[in-house]
PLY file of the C-alpha trace (Angstrom):
ply
format ascii 1.0
element vertex 329
property float x
property float y
property float z
element edge 328
property int vertex1
property int vertex2
end_header
-24.58 8.58 16.50
-21.71 9.58 13.89
-19.28 8.32 12.19
-16.80 9.01 15.22
-19.69 7.31 17.38
-18.11 3.29 16.82
-16.83 1.79 19.89
-13.72 3.17 20.85
-10.44 0.82 19.47
-13.13 -0.70 16.77
-11.93 -0.68 13.14
-14.45 -1.75 10.78
-12.98 -3.98 7.85
-13.35 -2.77 4.57
-15.42 0.56 6.18
-15.43 2.92 3.43
-15.94 0.44 0.49
-19.15 -0.85 2.53
-20.72 2.70 2.80
-19.60 3.23 -0.57
-21.39 -0.21 -2.01
-24.46 0.55 -0.09
-25.03 3.60 -2.11
-26.54 5.27 0.47
-29.31 7.79 0.01
-30.05 10.42 2.42
-33.90 9.40 2.88
-33.30 5.68 2.89
-33.98 3.07 5.28
-31.37 0.72 5.85
-30.65 -2.88 7.92
-27.64 -3.81 9.72
-27.63 -7.02 10.54
-24.80 -7.46 12.09
-24.44 -4.06 14.90
-21.16 -5.48 16.76
-20.24 -1.69 18.17
-21.19 -0.40 16.22
-18.79 1.09 13.16
-20.62 0.24 10.28
-24.01 1.43 11.59
-22.25 5.34 12.58
-21.32 5.18 9.26
-24.34 4.83 7.64
-26.08 7.23 10.04
-23.24 10.14 9.25
-24.65 10.31 5.17
-28.18 9.44 6.34
-29.96 12.68 5.85
-33.44 13.56 8.82
-35.86 11.52 6.91
-33.18 8.38 6.38
-33.78 5.23 8.74
-31.17 2.47 10.46
-32.52 -0.77 11.82
-29.74 -3.28 13.56
-30.18 -6.25 15.02
-27.24 -8.42 16.22
-27.59 -11.82 18.22
-24.97 -10.76 20.76
-26.98 -9.53 23.88
-23.73 -7.34 24.54
-23.98 -5.70 21.13
-27.37 -4.55 21.53
-26.73 -3.96 25.23
-23.68 -1.09 23.56
-26.06 -0.12 21.05
-29.12 0.41 23.99
-26.90 2.31 26.12
-25.98 4.95 23.34
-29.76 5.09 23.13
-29.97 6.38 27.02
-27.38 8.97 26.63
-28.94 10.95 23.72
-29.76 8.49 21.02
-30.50 8.93 17.44
-34.59 8.88 16.62
-33.97 7.99 12.91
-31.81 4.41 14.49
-33.48 1.17 16.07
-32.08 -2.23 17.63
-33.04 -5.66 18.29
-31.66 -8.44 19.70
-32.07 -11.17 16.53
-30.64 -13.93 13.94
-30.89 -13.20 10.54
-33.67 -15.28 10.18
-35.45 -13.62 12.07
-34.86 -10.11 10.17
-37.82 -10.51 8.47
-39.96 -10.46 11.85
-38.19 -7.92 13.52
-38.57 -4.99 10.38
-42.68 -6.65 10.28
-42.67 -5.25 14.07
-41.00 -2.16 13.34
-43.60 -1.18 10.39
-40.83 -1.38 7.42
-41.97 -3.12 4.45
-38.85 -2.73 2.49
-35.73 -1.08 2.38
-32.46 0.30 0.92
-29.83 -1.82 1.21
-28.76 -4.30 3.58
-25.03 -5.29 5.50
-24.26 -8.30 6.92
-20.27 -8.28 8.20
-20.37 -11.66 9.14
-18.20 -14.25 11.39
-16.74 -13.25 15.31
-16.55 -9.41 16.28
-13.21 -8.07 17.98
-15.03 -7.46 21.03
-16.42 -11.10 20.63
-12.76 -12.83 20.55
-10.71 -10.15 22.54
-13.12 -11.43 26.06
-12.32 -14.71 27.41
-15.28 -14.49 29.25
-16.89 -15.56 25.87
-14.66 -18.50 25.33
-13.57 -18.05 21.49
-10.21 -17.48 21.39
-7.92 -20.22 22.27
-5.17 -17.01 22.60
-6.44 -16.54 26.90
-8.29 -18.68 29.35
-11.65 -18.88 29.28
-14.99 -20.69 29.71
-15.28 -23.28 26.49
-18.50 -20.94 25.62
-18.34 -19.93 21.85
-22.47 -19.20 21.89
-23.13 -15.12 20.27
-25.61 -15.87 22.20
-25.07 -16.92 25.57
-28.65 -16.92 26.61
-29.49 -19.72 23.83
-28.60 -23.22 22.63
-25.47 -25.34 24.15
-21.76 -24.25 24.99
-19.25 -25.96 23.24
-18.28 -27.37 26.50
-21.90 -28.84 26.34
-21.83 -30.37 22.93
-18.15 -32.14 23.14
-19.94 -33.72 26.67
-23.35 -35.25 24.58
-21.73 -35.70 20.64
-20.17 -38.53 19.93
-16.36 -38.80 18.53
-18.05 -39.73 14.89
-19.79 -36.14 15.60
-17.12 -34.02 16.71
-15.00 -35.46 13.85
-18.12 -34.27 10.88
-17.70 -30.78 12.65
-14.31 -30.04 12.51
-13.73 -31.84 9.05
-16.32 -30.16 7.95
-16.89 -26.86 9.37
-12.77 -26.43 9.86
-11.56 -27.88 7.17
-9.35 -29.41 9.39
-7.07 -33.10 8.24
-6.71 -34.31 10.96
-10.41 -34.11 12.24
-10.62 -37.89 13.35
-7.22 -38.20 15.65
-8.87 -34.47 16.98
-12.03 -35.61 17.45
-10.49 -38.92 19.60
-8.51 -37.28 21.75
-11.62 -34.90 23.04
-14.09 -37.99 23.04
-11.41 -39.75 24.84
-10.85 -36.66 27.65
-14.54 -35.91 27.67
-14.72 -39.93 28.89
-11.72 -39.98 31.26
-12.47 -36.52 33.21
-15.89 -37.01 33.47
-18.30 -33.16 33.64
-15.26 -31.19 35.22
-13.16 -31.67 31.42
-12.65 -29.64 28.82
-13.89 -26.62 30.62
-12.06 -23.78 29.41
-11.41 -22.70 26.01
-7.09 -23.66 27.54
-7.65 -27.07 28.08
-9.06 -27.67 24.44
-6.16 -25.14 22.97
-3.32 -27.88 24.25
-5.42 -31.01 23.63
-5.59 -29.33 20.07
-2.59 -28.31 19.49
-0.62 -31.43 20.67
-2.71 -33.82 18.10
-1.94 -31.87 15.76
1.83 -31.37 16.39
2.12 -35.04 17.09
1.13 -35.30 12.83
2.47 -32.49 11.06
5.47 -32.53 9.24
5.95 -29.28 8.55
3.92 -26.45 11.52
1.98 -23.92 9.60
4.19 -20.73 9.83
1.80 -18.00 12.03
-0.70 -20.34 12.84
-1.98 -21.47 15.82
-2.57 -25.47 16.11
-6.47 -24.80 17.63
-7.29 -22.32 15.14
-10.00 -24.75 12.83
-11.00 -26.94 15.73
-11.83 -23.83 17.16
-13.33 -21.97 13.98
-15.71 -24.92 12.52
-16.70 -24.96 16.68
-17.77 -21.70 16.69
-19.57 -22.45 13.44
-22.31 -25.10 14.33
-22.31 -23.93 17.55
-24.24 -20.95 16.15
-25.19 -22.55 13.37
-23.93 -20.50 11.23
-23.57 -21.39 7.98
-27.94 -22.00 7.91
-28.48 -18.49 9.30
-26.01 -17.18 7.00
-28.44 -18.88 4.42
-31.50 -17.68 5.84
-30.93 -13.93 6.48
-29.78 -13.69 2.50
-33.13 -14.46 1.67
-35.13 -12.92 4.05
-33.03 -10.11 3.26
-33.68 -10.27 -0.55
-37.19 -10.44 0.05
-37.08 -6.85 1.79
-35.24 -4.95 -0.71
-36.38 -2.60 -3.20
-35.89 -2.62 -6.31
-32.38 -1.05 -6.69
-31.30 -1.74 -3.31
-28.36 -2.83 -2.54
-27.33 -6.28 -0.76
-23.87 -5.88 0.48
-21.82 -8.91 2.65
-18.41 -9.60 4.48
-17.06 -12.67 5.10
-14.03 -14.20 6.33
-13.61 -17.37 5.36
-14.07 -19.20 2.20
-16.73 -21.29 3.50
-19.07 -18.50 4.50
-18.30 -16.77 0.80
-18.65 -19.56 -0.83
-22.65 -19.46 0.55
-22.98 -15.50 -0.79
-21.00 -15.78 -4.20
-23.34 -18.95 -4.37
-26.41 -17.09 -3.41
-26.07 -14.32 -5.64
-25.04 -16.52 -8.61
-27.95 -18.07 -8.39
-30.45 -14.65 -7.93
-28.76 -13.14 -10.96
-28.64 -16.21 -13.37
-25.22 -17.04 -13.36
-26.62 -20.28 -12.85
-29.79 -20.45 -13.54
-31.06 -22.98 -16.68
-30.55 -22.32 -19.97
-32.09 -23.13 -23.13
-30.03 -26.05 -24.72
-30.11 -24.73 -28.16
-29.45 -20.93 -27.74
-27.63 -20.14 -24.25
-29.84 -18.12 -23.25
-31.62 -18.29 -19.84
-34.87 -20.34 -19.70
-37.83 -19.07 -20.18
-40.02 -18.47 -16.99
-36.35 -18.22 -15.13
-36.81 -14.93 -12.18
-33.93 -12.63 -12.23
-34.04 -11.14 -8.53
-30.62 -9.71 -8.66
-27.57 -8.47 -10.28
-23.94 -9.22 -9.11
-22.20 -6.07 -8.73
-18.78 -7.70 -7.85
-15.85 -7.81 -5.39
-13.58 -6.24 -3.46
-10.99 -7.02 -1.36
-8.93 -5.29 0.85
-5.06 -3.97 -0.18
-2.12 -4.09 1.25
-2.14 -0.99 3.44
-5.82 -2.04 4.70
-4.19 -5.52 5.70
-1.10 -3.69 7.55
-4.04 -1.04 9.60
-6.24 -3.58 10.27
-5.07 -8.15 10.44
-8.49 -8.72 11.13
-9.40 -8.01 6.94
-6.66 -10.67 5.22
-8.54 -12.89 4.65
-12.03 -10.71 3.71
-14.19 -10.34 0.78
-16.86 -8.07 0.17
-19.37 -8.84 -2.11
-22.25 -6.27 -3.80
-25.32 -6.95 -5.22
-28.09 -5.06 -6.40
-32.11 -6.30 -5.96
-33.86 -6.09 -9.46
-37.73 -4.93 -10.05
-39.71 -7.04 -8.82
-40.86 -9.67 -11.42
-37.97 -9.66 -13.91
-37.92 -12.77 -15.41
-35.16 -13.94 -18.37
-37.26 -15.27 -21.65
-40.13 -12.83 -20.86
0 1
1 2
2 3
3 4
4 5
5 6
6 7
7 8
8 9
9 10
10 11
11 12
12 13
13 14
14 15
15 16
16 17
17 18
18 19
19 20
20 21
21 22
22 23
23 24
24 25
25 26
26 27
27 28
28 29
29 30
30 31
31 32
32 33
33 34
34 35
35 36
36 37
37 38
38 39
39 40
40 41
41 42
42 43
43 44
44 45
45 46
46 47
47 48
48 49
49 50
50 51
51 52
52 53
53 54
54 55
55 56
56 57
57 58
58 59
59 60
60 61
61 62
62 63
63 64
64 65
65 66
66 67
67 68
68 69
69 70
70 71
71 72
72 73
73 74
74 75
75 76
76 77
77 78
78 79
79 80
80 81
81 82
82 83
83 84
84 85
85 86
86 87
87 88
88 89
89 90
90 91
91 92
92 93
93 94
94 95
95 96
96 97
97 98
98 99
99 100
100 101
101 102
102 103
103 104
104 105
105 106
106 107
107 108
108 109
109 110
110 111
111 112
112 113
113 114
114 115
115 116
116 117
117 118
118 119
119 120
120 121
121 122
122 123
123 124
124 125
125 126
126 127
127 128
128 129
129 130
130 131
131 132
132 133
133 134
134 135
135 136
136 137
137 138
138 139
139 140
140 141
141 142
142 143
143 144
144 145
145 146
146 147
147 148
148 149
149 150
150 151
151 152
152 153
153 154
154 155
155 156
156 157
157 158
158 159
159 160
160 161
161 162
162 163
163 164
164 165
165 166
166 167
167 168
168 169
169 170
170 171
171 172
172 173
173 174
174 175
175 176
176 177
177 178
178 179
179 180
180 181
181 182
182 183
183 184
184 185
185 186
186 187
187 188
188 189
189 190
190 191
191 192
192 193
193 194
194 195
195 196
196 197
197 198
198 199
199 200
200 201
201 202
202 203
203 204
204 205
205 206
206 207
207 208
208 209
209 210
210 211
211 212
212 213
213 214
214 215
215 216
216 217
217 218
218 219
219 220
220 221
221 222
222 223
223 224
224 225
225 226
226 227
227 228
228 229
229 230
230 231
231 232
232 233
233 234
234 235
235 236
236 237
237 238
238 239
239 240
240 241
241 242
242 243
243 244
244 245
245 246
246 247
247 248
248 249
249 250
250 251
251 252
252 253
253 254
254 255
255 256
256 257
257 258
258 259
259 260
260 261
261 262
262 263
263 264
264 265
265 266
266 267
267 268
268 269
269 270
270 271
271 272
272 273
273 274
274 275
275 276
276 277
277 278
278 279
279 280
280 281
281 282
282 283
283 284
284 285
285 286
286 287
287 288
288 289
289 290
290 291
291 292
292 293
293 294
294 295
295 296
296 297
297 298
298 299
299 300
300 301
301 302
302 303
303 304
304 305
305 306
306 307
307 308
308 309
309 310
310 311
311 312
312 313
313 314
314 315
315 316
316 317
317 318
318 319
319 320
320 321
321 322
322 323
323 324
324 325
325 326
326 327
327 328
């Protein structure tokens, strides 16, 4: 898979910055935790030598199928693909007999193909089944969950994961629609989007320019249905456990809830938020440091103009420290 062989029309966010952050060694072993349509994987393979290796995973069966179609067309012996969540990356590496890796990439959130296909139920712009599962073979769809959740549970999800100030009236409207319409209610993204928009517009003093009123509710349901934040937290731990010393952890996030988890994880593992000696102010004896923070990268105006999805992107980079690094030792 060459750099030009990613999915046609798919433009990965901060591609060059991501590849630079991984500091790819030609003979290294790398893990792409979000294959998507192969944009980042293609660029990584383009920088690997014959002895290098890339393992990719994705929880979306369509993404895995796209990777397998490429393998069937000729493939690359350096590349492996697996259907898995972040939390299972260790199991995938074990199955492939990969003990450790030199770099791990997470490109978080929903992918462009998922948003662009109405049948996946992620977008409020095109009507489709209200599903939102990244892996449609597992768990409840968004519609199923809404029909089984209480008004209070819906409000909590919309408030927590969508940061929506009208969470309570939105939840009341959703619960009422499910109650009054029975099993046929809220089966499509269009119906939910119209319902939420009606609630928000009645309460907004001034509409938000350029932002659909359903944006926060759709984000909240998607994050909750897919357990995205929980999977991210588990995935970061699992990735760190498999990184070799000097290996890179590279994460691209697209909203504050994701970025906060990544930022806090790096801060904790690099000692910025670790316990300190109350007198000297140095890190407390026995604190083990596993990462060194290498900073963050934001898209510039040209990148946002070329790819509007980059607007909210934050790229964070950290490097694995040697085993046993201990503060105060």
